[in-house]
C-alpha positions as CSV (number, residue, x, y, z in Angstrom):
1,M,-101.2,59.3,51.4
2,T,-99.3,62.5,50.2
3,L,-95.7,61.9,49.1
4,L,-93.3,62.4,52.0
5,A,-89.9,64.0,51.4
6,A,-87.6,63.2,54.3
7,F,-84.3,65.1,54.5
8,D,-81.3,64.3,56.7
9,C,-79.9,67.5,58.1
10,D,-76.1,67.2,58.8
11,G,-74.2,67.0,55.6
12,T,-77.4,66.9,53.5
13,L,-79.5,70.0,54.1
14,I,-76.5,71.9,55.5
15,R,-72.8,71.6,54.7
16,G,-71.7,70.9,58.2
17,D,-72.9,69.3,61.4
18,A,-75.4,71.1,63.7
19,T,-73.9,69.6,66.9
20,R,-70.3,70.5,65.9
21,S,-71.5,74.1,65.0
22,F,-73.2,74.4,68.4
23,L,-70.1,73.3,70.3
24,L,-67.9,75.6,68.4
25,L,-70.1,78.6,69.0
26,L,-70.5,77.7,72.6
27,R,-66.8,77.0,73.4
28,G,-64.8,78.4,70.5
29,P,-62.0,76.4,68.8
30,V,-59.6,76.6,71.8
31,G,-62.3,75.7,74.4
32,L,-63.6,72.8,72.3
33,G,-60.0,71.6,71.9
34,C,-59.6,71.5,75.6
35,D,-62.9,69.6,76.0
36,L,-61.7,67.0,73.5
37,I,-58.4,66.6,75.4
38,S,-60.3,66.1,78.7
39,L,-62.5,63.5,77.0
40,A,-59.5,61.7,75.3
41,P,-60.3,58.3,76.8
42,Q,-63.9,58.5,75.5
43,L,-62.7,59.6,72.1
44,L,-60.3,56.7,71.9
45,A,-63.0,54.2,73.0
46,W,-65.3,55.7,70.3
47,R,-62.7,55.3,67.6
48,L,-62.1,51.7,68.6
49,G,-65.9,51.0,68.5
50,R,-66.1,50.5,72.3
51,L,-68.3,53.6,72.9
52,S,-71.4,54.6,70.9
53,T,-71.7,57.8,69.0
54,A,-74.7,58.7,71.2
55,A,-72.6,58.4,74.4
56,L,-69.8,60.4,73.0
57,K,-72.2,63.2,71.8
58,Q,-73.8,63.2,75.2
59,A,-70.5,63.6,77.0
60,L,-69.2,66.4,74.7
61,I,-72.4,68.4,74.9
62,D,-72.6,68.0,78.7
63,R,-69.0,69.0,79.2
64,A,-69.5,72.2,77.1
65,L,-72.8,73.1,78.8
66,Q,-71.4,72.6,82.3
67,V,-68.7,75.2,81.8
68,T,-70.8,77.8,79.9
69,P,-73.1,80.3,81.7
70,V,-76.9,80.0,81.0
71,A,-77.0,83.5,79.4
72,R,-74.3,82.5,76.9
73,R,-76.2,79.3,76.1
74,R,-79.4,81.2,75.5
75,V,-77.6,83.6,73.0
76,V,-76.1,80.7,71.1
77,L,-79.3,78.7,70.9
78,Q,-81.7,81.5,70.1
79,H,-79.5,83.7,67.8
80,Q,-76.1,82.5,66.8
81,L,-76.8,78.9,66.0
82,P,-79.9,79.5,63.9
83,A,-78.0,82.2,61.9
84,S,-75.0,79.8,61.4
85,L,-77.2,76.9,60.2
86,R,-79.0,79.1,57.7
87,Q,-75.7,80.2,56.2
88,Q,-74.7,76.5,55.9
89,L,-77.8,75.5,53.9
90,R,-76.9,73.9,50.6
91,P,-78.3,75.8,47.5
92,Q,-79.0,72.5,45.7
93,A,-80.8,71.1,48.7
94,M,-82.9,74.2,49.1
95,A,-83.9,74.2,45.4
96,R,-85.0,70.6,45.8
97,L,-86.9,71.3,49.0
98,R,-88.7,74.2,47.5
99,W,-89.7,72.0,44.6
100,H,-91.3,69.5,46.9
101,Q,-93.1,72.2,48.8
102,Q,-94.5,73.7,45.5
103,Q,-95.7,70.2,44.6
104,G,-97.7,70.0,47.9
105,H,-95.6,67.2,49.3
106,R,-95.2,66.7,53.0
107,C,-91.6,67.6,54.0
108,L,-89.7,66.9,57.2
109,I,-86.2,66.8,58.7
110,I,-85.1,63.5,60.3
111,T,-81.7,63.9,62.0
112,A,-79.5,62.6,64.8
113,S,-78.8,66.1,66.0
114,P,-80.6,67.0,69.3
115,E,-84.0,68.7,68.9
116,P,-83.1,72.1,70.4
117,L,-80.3,72.5,67.8
118,V,-82.4,72.0,64.7
119,Q,-85.9,73.2,65.8
120,S,-85.3,76.8,64.7
121,L,-84.0,75.7,61.3
122,A,-87.0,73.4,60.8
123,S,-89.4,76.2,61.7
124,H,-87.5,78.7,59.4
125,L,-87.9,76.2,56.5
126,A,-91.6,75.4,57.4
127,L,-90.7,71.7,58.0
128,E,-91.7,69.1,60.4
129,W,-88.9,67.5,62.3
130,I,-87.8,64.3,63.9
131,A,-84.6,64.5,66.0
132,T,-82.8,63.0,69.0
133,G,-84.6,64.0,72.2
134,C,-82.6,65.5,75.1
135,T,-82.8,67.6,78.2
136,D,-83.2,71.3,77.8
137,P,-79.7,72.8,77.4
138,L,-80.7,75.8,79.4
139,L,-81.5,73.7,82.4
140,V,-78.3,71.7,82.6
141,S,-76.4,72.2,85.8
142,P,-73.9,70.3,88.0
143,G,-76.8,68.5,89.6
144,R,-78.6,67.9,86.3
145,P,-76.3,66.6,83.5
146,F,-77.2,66.8,79.9
147,Q,-78.8,63.5,78.7
148,L,-80.2,62.1,75.5
149,T,-83.8,61.1,76.3
150,T,-84.3,59.0,73.1
151,P,-82.0,56.7,71.2
152,N,-79.7,58.4,68.7
153,C,-81.9,59.1,65.6
154,K,-79.5,57.4,63.2
155,G,-79.5,54.2,61.1
156,P,-82.3,51.8,61.9
157,E,-83.6,54.3,64.6
158,K,-84.6,56.7,61.8
159,I,-87.0,54.1,60.5
160,T,-88.4,53.4,64.0
161,R,-88.9,57.1,64.8
162,L,-90.5,57.7,61.4
163,R,-92.9,54.9,62.0
164,Q,-93.8,56.2,65.4
165,Y,-94.2,59.8,64.1
166,L,-96.5,58.9,61.2
167,G,-98.3,55.9,62.8
168,R,-97.0,53.6,60.0
169,L,-94.1,53.5,57.7
170,P,-94.9,55.0,54.2
171,D,-94.9,52.7,51.2
172,P,-91.7,53.0,49.2
173,D,-93.4,54.8,46.4
174,Q,-94.7,57.4,48.9
175,L,-91.3,58.2,50.4
176,E,-88.5,60.2,48.8
177,A,-85.4,60.3,51.0
178,Y,-82.3,62.4,51.0
179,G,-79.1,61.5,52.9
180,D,-75.3,61.6,52.8
181,S,-73.9,58.9,55.1
182,G,-74.1,55.4,56.4
183,G,-76.5,56.8,59.1
184,D,-79.1,57.3,56.4
185,R,-78.7,53.9,54.8
186,E,-81.9,52.4,56.2
187,L,-84.0,55.5,55.4
188,L,-82.7,55.5,51.8
189,Q,-83.3,51.8,51.4
190,A,-86.9,52.2,52.6
191,S,-87.5,54.8,49.9
192,G,-88.7,54.1,46.4
193,S,-86.8,57.3,45.3
194,P,-83.6,57.5,47.4
195,H,-81.1,60.4,46.8
196,Y,-77.7,59.5,48.2
197,R,-75.5,62.7,48.1
198,S,-77.7,63.9,45.2
199,F,-80.5,66.4,44.6
200,W,-81.2,65.5,41.1
201,S,-84.7,64.2,40.1
202,E,-83.3,60.8,39.3
203,A,-83.1,58.3,42.1
204,R,-79.6,57.4,43.4
205,P,-79.4,54.5,45.9
206,Y,-77.1,54.3,48.9
207,R,-73.6,53.2,48.2
208,P,-71.3,52.3,51.1
209,T,-68.1,54.4,51.4
210,N,-65.0,52.7,50.2
211,A,-63.0,51.5,53.2
212,W,-59.8,52.5,51.4
213,R,-60.9,56.1,50.9
214,W,-57.8,57.3,52.7
215,L,-55.4,55.5,50.4
216,V,-55.6,58.1,47.7
217,P,-54.9,61.1,50.0
218,L,-52.0,59.2,51.6
219,L,-50.5,58.4,48.2
220,A,-51.0,62.0,47.2
221,A,-49.1,63.2,50.3
222,L,-46.3,60.7,49.4
223,L,-46.0,62.2,46.0
224,F,-45.9,65.7,47.4
225,L,-43.0,64.6,49.7
226,I,-41.2,63.2,46.7
227,G,-41.1,66.8,45.3
228,L,-39.9,68.2,48.6
229,K,-37.2,65.5,48.8
230,G,-35.9,66.7,45.4
231,I,-35.4,70.2,46.8
232,G,-33.7,68.7,49.9
233,T,-31.0,67.0,47.8
234,L,-29.8,70.3,46.4
235,S,-26.4,71.7,47.4
236,A,-26.2,74.4,50.0
237,A,-25.5,77.0,47.3
238,D,-28.4,75.9,45.2
239,Q,-30.8,76.0,48.3
240,Q,-29.6,79.5,49.1
241,A,-30.3,80.6,45.5
242,L,-33.7,79.0,45.7
243,R,-34.5,80.8,49.0
244,Q,-33.5,84.2,47.5
245,A,-35.5,83.6,44.3
246,T,-38.5,82.6,46.4
247,G,-38.3,85.9,48.3
248,R,-38.1,88.0,45.1
249,I,-41.0,86.2,43.5
250,M,-43.5,86.6,46.4
251,Q,-45.1,89.8,45.1
252,W,-45.8,88.1,41.8
253,L,-47.8,85.3,43.4
254,P,-51.2,86.8,42.3
255,A,-50.1,86.9,38.7
256,L,-48.6,83.3,38.8
257,Y,-51.6,81.7,40.4
258,G,-53.9,83.8,38.3
259,L,-52.4,82.2,35.2
260,L,-52.6,78.8,36.8
261,A,-56.3,79.3,37.7
262,I,-57.1,80.3,34.1
263,S,-55.3,77.2,32.9
264,Y,-57.3,74.9,35.1
265,L,-60.6,76.6,34.3
266,G,-59.7,75.8,30.7
267,R,-59.1,72.2,31.7
268,Y,-62.4,72.0,33.4
269,L,-64.1,73.6,30.4
270,R,-62.6,70.9,28.2
271,W,-63.9,68.2,30.6
272,R,-67.4,69.6,30.4
273,I,-67.3,69.8,26.6
274,L,-66.5,66.1,26.5
275,L,-69.0,65.1,29.1
276,H,-71.7,67.2,27.5
277,A,-71.1,65.3,24.3
278,A,-71.9,62.1,26.2
279,D,-74.9,63.8,27.9
280,M,-73.5,63.3,31.3
281,G,-74.1,65.6,34.3
282,R,-73.9,69.4,34.3
283,C,-71.5,72.1,35.4
284,C,-71.9,72.4,39.2
285,W,-69.8,72.5,42.3
286,A,-70.0,68.7,43.0
287,D,-68.9,67.9,39.4
288,A,-66.0,70.4,39.6
289,L,-64.8,69.1,42.9
290,G,-65.0,65.5,41.6
291,W,-63.0,66.5,38.6
292,F,-60.4,68.4,40.5
293,R,-59.7,65.7,43.1
294,G,-58.1,63.5,40.4
295,F,-55.2,65.9,40.3
296,A,-54.0,64.7,43.8
297,L,-52.3,61.8,42.0
298,T,-51.7,63.5,38.6
299,A,-48.0,63.0,39.2
300,T,-48.2,59.2,39.2
301,P,-46.9,57.0,36.4
302,G,-49.7,56.0,34.1
303,K,-51.9,58.8,35.3
304,L,-53.3,56.7,38.2
305,G,-54.8,59.8,39.8
306,E,-56.7,60.9,36.8
307,L,-58.0,57.4,36.3
308,S,-59.1,57.5,40.0
309,R,-61.2,60.5,38.9
310,V,-63.1,58.3,36.6
311,Q,-63.9,55.9,39.5
312,H,-64.8,58.7,41.8
313,L,-67.2,60.4,39.5
314,H,-68.8,57.0,38.8
315,T,-69.4,56.2,42.5
316,Q,-70.1,59.6,43.9
317,L,-72.1,61.3,41.1
318,G,-73.5,58.2,39.3
319,Y,-71.8,59.0,35.9
320,P,-71.5,55.9,33.7
321,R,-68.0,54.5,33.9
322,L,-67.4,53.7,30.2
323,P,-68.2,57.3,28.8
324,L,-66.0,58.7,31.6
325,L,-63.2,56.5,30.4
326,H,-63.8,57.7,26.8
327,A,-63.6,61.3,28.1
328,F,-60.3,60.6,29.9
329,L,-58.8,59.1,26.8
330,A,-60.0,62.0,24.7
331,E,-58.4,64.4,27.1
332,R,-55.0,62.7,26.6
333,L,-55.4,62.8,22.9
334,C,-56.2,66.6,23.1
335,D,-53.1,67.1,25.3
336,A,-50.9,65.3,22.8
337,A,-52.4,67.3,19.9
338,A,-51.9,70.6,21.7
339,V,-48.3,69.9,22.5
340,L,-47.6,68.8,18.9
341,V,-49.2,72.0,17.5
342,W,-47.2,74.3,19.8
343,L,-43.9,72.5,19.2
344,A,-44.5,72.5,15.4
345,I,-45.0,76.3,15.6
346,L,-42.3,77.2,18.2
347,A,-39.7,74.4,18.0
348,P,-40.1,72.7,14.6
349,Q,-36.7,70.9,14.9
350,A,-37.5,69.5,18.3
351,S,-40.9,68.4,17.2
352,R,-39.7,66.4,14.2
353,G,-38.9,63.4,16.3
354,L,-42.3,63.5,17.9
355,A,-43.9,63.9,14.5
356,R,-42.0,60.9,13.2
357,G,-43.2,58.8,16.2
358,A,-46.8,59.9,15.6
359,L,-46.5,59.1,11.9
360,W,-45.2,55.6,12.6
361,A,-48.0,55.1,15.1
362,G,-50.4,56.2,12.3
363,V,-48.9,53.8,9.8
364,I,-49.0,50.9,12.2
365,G,-52.6,51.7,13.1
366,S,-53.5,51.9,9.4
367,I,-51.9,48.5,8.7
368,G,-53.8,47.1,11.6
369,L,-57.1,48.5,10.4
370,A,-56.4,47.2,6.9
371,G,-55.8,43.7,8.3
372,L,-59.0,43.8,10.2
373,W,-60.8,44.8,7.0
374,L,-59.3,41.9,5.0
375,F,-60.3,39.4,7.7
376,R,-63.5,41.2,8.5
377,T,-65.6,38.0,8.4
378,R,-63.5,36.3,11.1
379,W,-63.4,39.4,13.2
380,H,-67.1,40.3,12.7
381,A,-68.2,38.4,15.8
382,I,-65.5,40.0,18.0
383,W,-66.5,43.4,16.5
384,Q,-70.1,42.9,17.4
385,Q,-69.1,42.0,20.9
386,W,-66.9,45.0,21.5
387,R,-68.4,47.8,19.3
388,H,-70.5,49.1,22.2
389,H,-67.3,49.8,24.2
390,L,-66.2,52.3,21.6
391,P,-67.0,56.0,21.9
392,H,-69.9,57.4,19.9
393,G,-69.6,60.0,17.2
394,A,-70.6,62.9,19.5
395,M,-67.5,62.4,21.7
396,A,-65.3,62.3,18.6
397,R,-66.8,65.6,17.3
398,A,-66.3,67.2,20.7
399,C,-62.6,66.5,20.5
400,G,-62.3,69.4,18.0
401,P,-63.3,72.3,20.4
402,A,-61.7,70.4,23.3
403,A,-58.4,70.4,21.4
404,V,-58.7,74.1,20.7
405,V,-59.2,74.7,24.5
406,S,-56.2,72.5,25.2
407,V,-53.9,74.6,22.9
408,L,-54.9,77.7,24.8
409,F,-54.4,76.5,28.3
410,W,-51.1,74.8,27.6
411,A,-49.8,78.2,26.4
412,C,-51.2,79.8,29.6
413,E,-49.1,77.5,31.8
414,G,-46.0,78.1,29.7
415,L,-46.4,81.8,30.5
416,I,-45.8,81.0,34.2
417,L,-42.2,80.1,33.2
418,W,-41.9,83.3,31.2
419,V,-42.9,85.4,34.3
420,L,-40.4,83.6,36.5
421,V,-37.6,84.3,34.0
422,A,-38.6,87.9,33.5
423,V,-38.5,88.5,37.3
424,L,-35.5,86.5,38.3
425,A,-33.1,86.2,35.3
426,P,-30.8,88.9,33.9
427,A,-31.4,87.5,30.4
428,S,-35.0,87.6,29.2
429,V,-36.7,85.1,27.0
430,S,-39.8,85.7,24.7
431,P,-43.2,84.2,25.7
432,A,-42.9,81.9,22.7
433,T,-39.6,80.5,23.9
434,A,-40.9,80.1,27.4
435,I,-43.8,78.1,26.1
436,A,-41.5,75.9,24.0
437,I,-39.2,75.2,27.0
438,Y,-42.2,74.4,29.2
439,L,-43.5,71.9,26.6
440,L,-40.2,70.3,25.8
441,S,-39.3,69.8,29.5
442,G,-42.8,68.5,30.3
443,T,-42.5,66.0,27.4
444,A,-39.1,64.8,28.7
445,G,-40.7,64.3,32.2
446,V,-43.5,62.2,30.7
447,V,-41.2,60.1,28.6
448,S,-39.0,59.3,31.6
449,S,-42.0,57.6,33.4
450,V,-40.5,59.0,36.7
451,P,-43.4,59.9,39.1
452,G,-44.2,63.5,38.2
453,G,-41.0,63.7,36.1
454,V,-39.2,64.7,39.3
455,G,-35.6,65.6,38.4
456,V,-36.0,65.0,34.7
457,N,-38.3,67.9,34.1
458,E,-36.2,70.3,36.3
459,A,-33.0,69.2,34.6
460,A,-34.5,69.7,31.1
461,T,-35.8,73.1,32.0
462,T,-32.5,74.2,33.5
463,L,-30.6,73.0,30.4
464,L,-32.9,74.8,28.0
465,L,-32.8,78.0,30.0
466,Q,-29.0,77.9,30.0
467,Q,-29.1,77.7,26.2
468,Q,-31.0,81.0,26.3
469,G,-28.3,82.7,28.4
470,V,-29.7,82.2,31.9
471,P,-26.9,81.3,34.4
472,L,-27.1,77.9,36.1
473,G,-27.4,79.4,39.6
474,I,-30.7,81.1,38.4
475,A,-32.0,78.6,35.9
476,L,-32.2,75.8,38.5
477,P,-34.3,77.8,41.1
478,I,-36.6,78.9,38.2
479,A,-37.1,75.3,37.1
480,I,-37.9,74.3,40.7
481,L,-40.2,77.2,41.4
482,R,-42.1,76.7,38.1
483,R,-42.9,73.1,39.3
484,V,-43.9,74.3,42.7
485,F,-46.3,76.9,41.2
486,T,-47.9,74.3,38.9
487,I,-48.0,70.6,39.5
488,W,-47.1,70.6,43.2
489,S,-49.5,73.4,44.1
490,I,-52.3,71.7,42.3
491,A,-51.4,68.3,43.9
492,F,-51.3,69.8,47.3
493,L,-54.6,71.6,47.0
494,S,-56.4,68.6,45.6
495,M,-54.9,66.5,48.3
496,I,-56.5,68.8,50.9
497,I,-59.8,68.5,49.2
498,L,-59.5,64.7,49.1
499,A,-58.7,64.5,52.8
500,S,-61.8,66.6,53.7
501,R,-64.0,64.3,51.7
502,S,-65.3,61.9,54.3
503,H,-68.8,62.5,55.7
504,D,-69.3,59.3,57.6
505,R,-67.6,60.2,60.8
506,Q,-69.8,63.1,61.9
507,I,-70.5,63.8,65.5
508,S,-74.2,63.0,64.8
């Protein structure tokens, strides 16, 4: 039997959900919102597990069709929906599909979406299809409601329908399956080459979604509120000064966020340099999003959010956990090295204390290594047990170029403070001074162990700006705005991306 490549549609071949796209095109956001309100009891029953997804889908589609003229339905089904679904096709999925077709494999879509919604897409891609049967949407009327004529093609039903369609279920080594949610679990488990949220050639089995997936976004939102609370505690005069400064800086937003974008592109470049040394993954959209989501909790003590990035990339992209942890630690070392380099150049007096601390850490580490060497026989067994946990030489060598990138993007973020001072303050500071103030205040925030350095970072920035001749009434708004345009903007954006992560509660 020819190898069969079975692709889920919603969330796998396309970025969205065919049923949701159909309803939005048919009713528009406002109309669909009204439909959802009218079906509030059914929605609540569905969320509580008292109503099946199939029953909810049937009710939603019937409601939308009953209030939409037949002519409008025909335009949506024959023209607008096919065009919309083609625009939602994932490039990685299309590349993998074309590869299967070039190999002469049999390819099909197997989806819970109703047949009329995906038929045109399957024909466009030259695919066979298995979908949920239903009455013709063009024939729905008050006397003939919309109904699903087959069980919802989801979960175990996908295996049943595939067996009925082919006459028998393919052997595992003859089935290559692609899916993105719990509704594809049985299909993926029946395949000898499953691809769960992956289009790489390597197999990737289904992994259930973490039941606590909303905990990280909620914590991120809490951290963002901490920052807002700090602004709320300002005096009325300081809040007025902050509002005025915000109004004056609005026209400079492209420049400020342009500098921030360059900085985070540098951070991602460093990440890829380190992961490339460990021969892990490649530069792609999924990798970049997984990396960026960790910044939702970057303000937490102990860098909990960035450690969560390690776990996320392990579970979602299949990267080995130990090399990811090595890369995370290498990033921190590169950050420390970049800060020391800049402070040694720009603020040598302030950097002496940090240098002394680093020197003592080096001395203590050297003594420890010497002790291990003296008692190497006793420690040999422990060394043999733990040596495979240590990073390999390629990762250490990659720290050189990664540290150079770190030096560059740390300076780039410091220039954000320089732009704010140049626009808002009567007394200007040089770019070098702005970078030094940025690094010193950031170091004070890190040492304080306060989440995000809230309060400590702003106070240090304000004090250092005053020493450069910037009045207090201007220095404090600058310090707050600099934080808004850096850490809190990034935390807010990554929080939004985290909140939109779930794929398991689709309409299908």
